[in-house]
C-alpha positions in Angstrom: 72.7 49.7 28.3 72.2 48.4 24.9 68.4 48.5 25.3 68.6 52.2 26.4 70.5 52.9 23.2 67.8 51.3 21.1 65.3 53.4 23.1 67.2 56.5 22.4 67.3 55.7 18.6 63.5 55.2 18.7 63.1 58.6 20.3 65.3 60.1 17.6 62.9 58.7 15.0 60.0 60.6 16.7 58.4 57.9 18.8 56.7 58.7 22.0 57.7 57.2 25.3 54.6 54.8 25.2 55.6 53.7 21.6 59.2 53.2 22.6 58.1 51.1 25.6 55.7 49.0 23.5 58.4 48.3 20.9 60.9 47.3 23.4 58.5 45.2 25.4 57.4 43.4 22.3 61.0 42.6 21.4 62.3 41.6 24.7 59.2 40.2 26.6 60.7 42.0 29.6 58.4 44.8 30.6 60.3 46.0 33.6 63.6 46.0 31.8 61.9 47.8 28.8 60.4 50.5 31.1 63.8 51.0 32.7 65.4 51.5 29.3 62.9 54.1 28.3 63.6 56.0 31.5 67.4 55.7 31.0 67.1 57.0 27.5 65.1 60.0 28.8 68.0 60.6 31.4 65.6 60.2 34.4 67.7 59.6 37.5 67.9 55.9 38.6 66.6 56.5 42.1 63.5 58.3 40.6 63.0 55.4 38.1 63.1 52.9 41.0 60.5 54.9 43.0 58.2 55.3 39.9 58.5 51.6 38.9 58.3 50.1 42.4 55.0 51.7 42.8 53.6 50.2 39.6 55.4 46.9 39.1 52.9 44.5 40.6 49.9 46.0 38.9 51.4 46.6 35.4 54.6 44.9 34.9 54.7 41.7 36.8 52.3 39.6 34.7 52.0 41.1 31.2 49.5 39.9 28.8 50.8 39.3 25.3 49.7 42.1 22.9 49.1 44.5 25.7 52.4 46.4 25.3 50.9 49.3 23.7 48.1 49.7 26.3 50.7 49.3 29.1 53.1 51.9 27.6 50.2 54.5 27.3 49.2 53.8 30.9 52.8 54.1 32.1 53.0 57.4 30.2 49.7 58.6 31.6 50.8 57.8 35.2 53.8 60.0 34.7 56.5 57.2 34.7 58.2 58.7 31.7 58.0 62.3 32.9 61.4 64.0 32.7 61.8 66.1 35.9 62.8 69.7 35.6 64.9 71.5 38.1 62.9 74.5 39.3 64.6 77.8 40.0 63.7 79.9 43.0 60.9 81.7 41.0 59.4 78.6 39.8 59.5 77.0 43.3 57.8 80.2 44.7 55.1 79.7 42.0 54.6 75.9 43.0 54.4 77.0 46.7 51.6 79.4 45.7 49.9 76.7 43.8 50.0 74.5 46.9 48.6 77.2 48.9 45.8 77.6 46.5 45.1 73.9 46.4 44.7 74.0 50.3 42.4 76.9 49.9 40.2 74.9 47.4 38.9 72.8 50.3 39.4 69.6 48.4 40.6 68.4 45.0 39.7 65.4 42.7 42.4 62.8 42.6 42.8 63.1 38.7 43.3 66.9 39.0 45.8 66.5 41.7 47.7 63.9 39.6 47.8 66.2 36.6 49.0 69.1 38.8 51.8 66.9 40.3 52.9 65.8 36.9 53.1 69.6 35.7 55.1 70.5 38.8 57.5 67.6 38.1 58.0 68.6 34.4 58.0 72.4 35.1 54.9 73.0 33.1 53.7 75.8 35.4 51.6 77.5 32.8 49.4 74.4 32.3 49.1 74.1 36.2 48.1 77.7 36.5 45.5 77.4 33.7 44.0 74.4 35.3 43.8 76.0 38.7 42.3 79.2 37.2 39.5 77.1 35.5 38.7 75.4 38.9 36.8 76.7 41.8 37.1 76.3 45.6 34.5 74.1 47.1 31.7 76.2 48.7 31.6 74.6 52.1 35.2 73.8 52.8 37.1 76.2 50.6 38.4 79.7 51.1 37.5 81.5 47.9 39.2 84.8 48.8 42.5 83.1 49.6 42.2 80.8 46.6 41.8 83.7 44.1 44.3 86.1 45.6 46.9 83.4 45.8 46.3 82.5 42.1 46.6 86.3 41.3 50.0 86.4 42.9 51.1 83.2 41.1 49.9 84.6 37.8 51.6 87.9 38.4 54.9 86.0 38.8 54.2 83.8 35.7 53.6 86.9 33.7 57.1 88.3 34.6 58.8 85.7 32.4 60.8 87.1 29.5 58.2 85.7 27.1 55.1 84.8 29.0 52.6 82.5 27.6 49.8 84.6 26.0 47.2 82.5 27.8 48.4 83.7 31.2 47.0 87.3 30.8 43.4 86.3 30.3 43.6 83.8 33.1 45.1 86.3 35.4 42.2 88.7 34.6 39.8 86.0 35.3 41.5 85.3 38.7 41.5 89.0 39.6 37.9 89.3 38.8 37.1 86.3 41.1 39.4 87.7 43.8 37.6 91.0 43.8 34.2 89.3 44.0 35.3 87.0 46.8 36.9 89.7 48.9 33.9 92.0 48.6 31.5 89.2 49.5 33.3 88.7 52.8 
């Protein structure tokens, strides 16, 4: 518990999760305990912390190299270990479901893109997920462009109904509408 309080203090001074991890791991020489303290300070539920760290323990935390704490912290952060989950309301969950439908209609997705989308879904950053999908394209052989673009139009319309929608949504929605029109008239 005391290590988590130290982590919270480091967050209060403006440190990133990777920096907090590196600081704690250098002090304690206990990488797993340090990672757990960062997660505890971020109020990530213990069951989720166990799941995230169990998947990465052997590769990143079991045999640390001295002086690698900063690199390990950055990697843990990039992998989403320190992502704070957001509870999605019904509207947000509908948007995520539309994104998943669009991903299926892509006909395939790069692992890095899928990882980034999963992180944005976890943290509730649906605007970033939408912009990323709007910039992508379905695969020509395996994808369904008409379904992909019309699904993104529906998701964009829902995102634009927020009380103060992100100004980047409107041009992305226009982009998706244009592609949806092209894809449906090409069929």
